[in-house]
N, C-alpha and C positions, 0 to 999 in steps of 0.2 A: 504494500499499500503505500502511496506518494506520502511524503512528509505533509502536515497540514501547515500551510504558511498562514499567519495571522496578521492582519493588516493593522497597526496602530493607526491612532488619530493622528492629523498633520501636527509636526513640530513636538511629536513624542517620541522618546526612545528608551530603550530597555537595556538596562545594566546588569550583568550576571553578579550578584552577591552571594555572601555565605548561606547556604539555605534556600536560593531561588533566585527572585529577581527584583530589581528595584525600578522605577518608573519615573520619568522626569519629562516635563512640559518645557521647552524653551524657546522663547520670542525670535520670531524669524530676523535676519539682521537688519532689515528696513523697520523694523518695530523696537529693535533695541534703544536703550538709553545712551546719549552720547556724553564726554567728559566737559566740562565748561572748562575753558582753557584758561580763564581769568581765576576763577575760584576754586577748580579742581573737582566741583561736585558735580555730578552724576543728574543730568538731565532729561528726563522723560521725552520719548517722541511724540510730536504733536501732529495731527490732522484735523482738519476742519475746524482748527483753533481748539482743540481739544488734548489733553494728554492722554497718555495710552493708558488705558484703564486697568490693565494685567501686567503681573509681572512674571518672570522664570519662576517654576514652583516644582519642588518635589511633591511626587504624587503617591508616593508609599510604595509597599510590594504587593498590594492585593491587584490581581490583572483587572478585575470588574471594575472596581472602583476607582481605578487609575484611568481607565476608558472613561468613565462617565465623568470624573473631573476634567481630562484633556479637552472633551467634547463641549463642556460649558465654557472653559476657557477660551477655545477657538470661536464660540459663537459670539461670546464678549468682544475679542479681538475684531469677528468679521463686521459687529455691529459699529465698532469704534472706527473702521477704515472706513464704512460706508458713510459715518457722520450720522449715524443713529442715538449715538451715545452724547447726553449732555447736551440735547438739542433744545433750543427753548421752544415750549410749548406755552399756549396761551391757557392761564390758569382757570382751572374749573370743566375745561374740555374733557371729553373721554379719553383721548390721547394723554392728556395731562393726567387724568385719575389712575390710567394703567402705569405710567411711569412712577407715579407717588407710589401705588402698591407696590410696585417692585422693590422699592427702596425698604420696603417694611419687613419686619423681622418675622410676620405672618408668611410672605413669599420667601424669605432667604432662609428659612429652615427648612425648604423640600429640598428634596434630593436634586441633584445637576439633571437627571434626565426629566423629572417635573418640572423645572424652573422652564428648561427648554421649549417642552411642549405647552407651557402656560404663554410664554412669550411669543410663539408663534399663533396662537389661537388670539393673542391680543391684538398682534400686528393686523390679523388676519381681518379682525373686526374692525379696528380702525382704518382699514382700507376699504372696508367693504361700502358701496356706494349707496347713498341715499339721496332725497329729494333735495337736499342741500350741498351735495358735495360728499367726501367720504365721512363715514361715520364720526371718526376719529375728532372731527372739527366740532362735534355738537355738544353743546352743553352736557355734562353728567348728571347735573340734576334736573333736567329738563326731561328725562325718561319715564316714561310713566309705564303701566302695566300694559296697557293697549299698544304701546311702541315697543315694550320687548316681547309680545304675543307675534306681532307684524312682523319683527327681526326674524323670530325663531322660524317662522312660516317660509321666508325669503330663503333663509340658509339652508333649510330643508329642500327647498326646491334646485338650489343652484349648489349645494355642499354636500348633501346626501344627511339621512338620519342621524348617523355615528357622529358626524364633524359638527353638527348643529347642535346635539346634545351637549357635548363638550364643551363648545363655546359658552353657551348659556349656563354650564357648572361654573367655568372661571368668572364669567360676568356676576355670576351669585355670589361668588366667593368674595369678589372686588368690591360689590355695592355693599354686602353686609358690611365689611370691614370700614369701608367708608362712611355708612350712617353711625358708627361707633366714634368718628371721628368728625363730625359735620362741621364743627367750627374752622377746621382746616378745608375740608374738601366741598363743603357745602350741601354735599346730599344728605337728604335726610330720610329717605325711605327707599326700601330695595325692589324695584319693579321686577327683578327676575325671581323673587321668592313666591311660592305659591303657585309654579306656573303647572306643577304637575307632571315634571319632567325627569325620570329616572337618572343618577348620575352616570351609568352606562345604559346606552339606548337600547331599546327593547327590540328582541329579537336580532341581535348583534350577532350572538354566536349561531353560526350556519353548520350544520351538520356536514361533517368530511365523509365522503363516499368510499367504497373499499377501493374503487379505482384509484382515486387520488391519495388515499393513504400508502397503496402499493407503491406507486410513482415516489411518494415522499420517502417513505424508507430505502427504495433504490439508489435515489439521487441523493442523500444522506450518507450512506455507504460509498457511494463514488467519491463525494467530496471529504471523505474522510471522519465524518461525523458518526458513527456508530453510536454513539450515546444515545444522539436525538433520534435515531432509527427504533433502539430499543424502548426508548420512553414513550414514544409513537404507537408503538407497539402495546405498552402495558396500557395507554389509555383507551386505545381503541378496542383490544382484545377483552380486556379486563375493565372496560367502563370505569377507571380511576381518574381522580380529578388530578389537575396538573400540579397544584400545591403536595398532595400525598407523594406522589412520585419524585420529584426533584428534592421536595423538603424545602418549600415554601412558606411565608405565611399565609394564610386563608385570608379570604376578604374577610372575615367576620374575626380575624384575630389580629390584624396590622396594627391596632391602638394597645394593644396589651403590652404592659412594661413590665419588666423584671422576670420575664420569662424566658427560658432557654428556646433557642430555635429550633422548631422541630426537623426532625433528620429525614432525608428521603428514604425510599424503600432499602431495605441493606440485603444483603445476600442471604442472610439466614432464612429468609422465607421462601426461599427456592430448592424443590428439590428435583433435579432433572429427570424427566420422563416421567415422574411422579402426580407432582401437585406445586401450586404455588398458591400460599396465601396472602391475601390482601385485605385490607381493612379501608372501612368509610371512617376518614378522622372524624369526620362531623358528627356521625353518630355513633363512632365505636362498633357497628355491626361487623361482625367476623364471619370469614367465609373461606372455606375450603376449597379452591380451585382446582378440581381434577385436570390435569394435563391428558388422560389417556382413558380409554373405558374398554371394557371386552366384549365382545358382540360374534357370537357364534364361533368361539374359539380364536378371534383374531383380535389384536391389540389394535384401536383406532385412536390415533392422534386427534385430539379434540381442537388444540391451539397450534398447530404447526408453525405459523407465522410468529406467534410468540414466542415459543420455543427457539425458533432458529434465530431470533434476534439476541434471545438469551446467551444461549450458547455461544455466539460472537463476540459479546461482551464478556462473557465469562473467561475468554481466552486471554484477557489484558488486567482480570481481576486481581488484587492483592490477598495473597494467602497466609495464613498463619503457620505456624511449624509442622501442621500436619498434613498441609496441603490444602487445606479447605478455605473457599473463598469467603473474604471477610469484607466487612464496610458497605460503603453505600453502592448501589449499582450504579447509578447516573452521574457520571464523573466527567468533566471536560477533557477532551484526550490533550488540548494544549498545555494544561498545568497539573492536572489530576485531583482537582478539587471539585466540589459541587458549584454547581451553575447560581448567579443571581438570576433574578428575574430579567433585569433591563440585558442581559448580553443573550443569555437563551431566546428571548425575543428576537434579537439581532440575527442569531442563527439560524432561527428559524425562518426569518424573512429572506435571509441568503440563499438556503434552499428552496424555498418556495418561488423563489425568483428563478433560479438556475432550472427547475423543473419545469415552470412555465404555468404553474399554479395559480389559482386565483389570490389576489391580495388580502380579500376578507377572508381567507383560510387562517386561522387561529389554531393554536395548539389546542385549546378547550374543544375546539371541533372534534378532535378525534375521540374525545370520550362522548360527545353528543352523536357523533356517527357510529359508535358501537352500539351503544341503547338504542336508536334508532333501528338497526340492523337484526337487533334480536325482536323489536317489536314488528318488523316488517317479517320475521320467519313465523308468527304468528302468536308469541309469547308477551302478554300483556305486563306479567310483573318479571321485573330485572332485577329486583333485590337479593336474588341468590347470588348473582353476578358480582353487580356494582358494590355491594355489601365487604379486624384481623388481628391477630396478636403473632405469636410466633407459629411455626408449623406443629410444635407439640400443643399449643392450646387449641389450636383449631382444629384436630383431630376428634377433640369430644364434642367439636359444636353440632346442635340439631342435625339429626343423619335423613330427617325427611327434608330440609333444605338442600344439602348436599346433594341428595335426590333430584331433587328439582333441579339444581345447578345443573348437573351431566345432562338430564333431558333438554335444557336450554342449549347447550353447547351442541348437543347432536343437531338439534331441529336446525340450528344457526349453519350448522356446516350442509346440511340438507339445501337450505335458502343458497348459501355461496355455491354451492354445486350447481344448484338451478339458475342462478345468474350467469355461472359459467356456461351453462349450455346456452342461454340466450344469445350470450355475446360471442360465440366462436369456441367456446370449452377454455375458455383463457383463465377460468377460476383454479386457484391452488387448492386440490383434492386434498382431504384429510389422508394422511399417510396408515398405512396399516401392515403389519406385519402377523404372520401365522406364528401361533404358539411353538406350533412343531419345530420350527425354524431355530426356536432362540434355547431350544435343549441341547 
């Protein structure tokens, strides 16, 4: 397999240090400070009559955090180069309000990636055309509920449901904070509250089809991201949540402090050719997901795609002194460490782009696609599959549920085969081997 080359953000370099690597972001030559010949002091570079707002910075040793910080620095540098930093704005306008909010701790405490996304949406709103020119020139205090509703509808028509919902979310946060500082901002009410819009657009997650899932795994392997192919298989075949597989905080866990970050799925849950123990962290419901079943003297593989990906990842897994795989299943090929959400999303997008898959295809869509496939096979109750502790603990789990899980898996394989027959026999059929051959 070819060595994976990870491209770092502009002006970022990696230096080998004891135990790993350190990352540094350095100003390009045209933006570096110069030395005043008279005073000997360092003078920052100036563009559009404004000094450069960033300096060369050590980014630490964590790859994912270093990338996020570097991208934020590059974004600030680009704004300064274009003349967007420190631009004089008419006080009280929407553009001025967004600039004010960006200087508040409420904004700066967010992660660099979140700040970047918010700035993009703010800029989009400021440039959005209105009856009296760009929206950014309108007085923020003049916005009312009717204006907010009309803006949302126009954004939905031109930018789509998801972008419109996110833009309204950013506006709601900004106006809410501005209303608390009305003597400074002039804003007394929040016209974006009570709109009945969810933070994430309804229907955002589309189900991934099996054909897309197969293409994604193949492309991920070709690009050297076996970990992503394996994660996709666990989500699609086992109907597991992304946070459970990678070890991310769940949506309802992000604000919890003082707790240890959850770990991703461990190798201890997998017994090759026998079963994989999965858990629904949200409910704690355990499931013993059997990988094979005996039918008329034959051993039928119920999840051949899942086992195939797990076996490929198993080849590079860390081992204990007895040769048993240990640690987290899904680790980055480049660092050997667990993924961070932002970096996982970037790798996922690169794989989708390389494969020519839809831009709206999210990683969560693998789980939705797996659940949909079970429903299409004729089973309405997905709980026996989507619902763990360790392998030893799940052996004692309700046997009726385990039996239903086997039945669901068999019906699902039948459904996959039927799809393959309709599409020219391209489906991956369940493997089988006669017991006599194993003796």
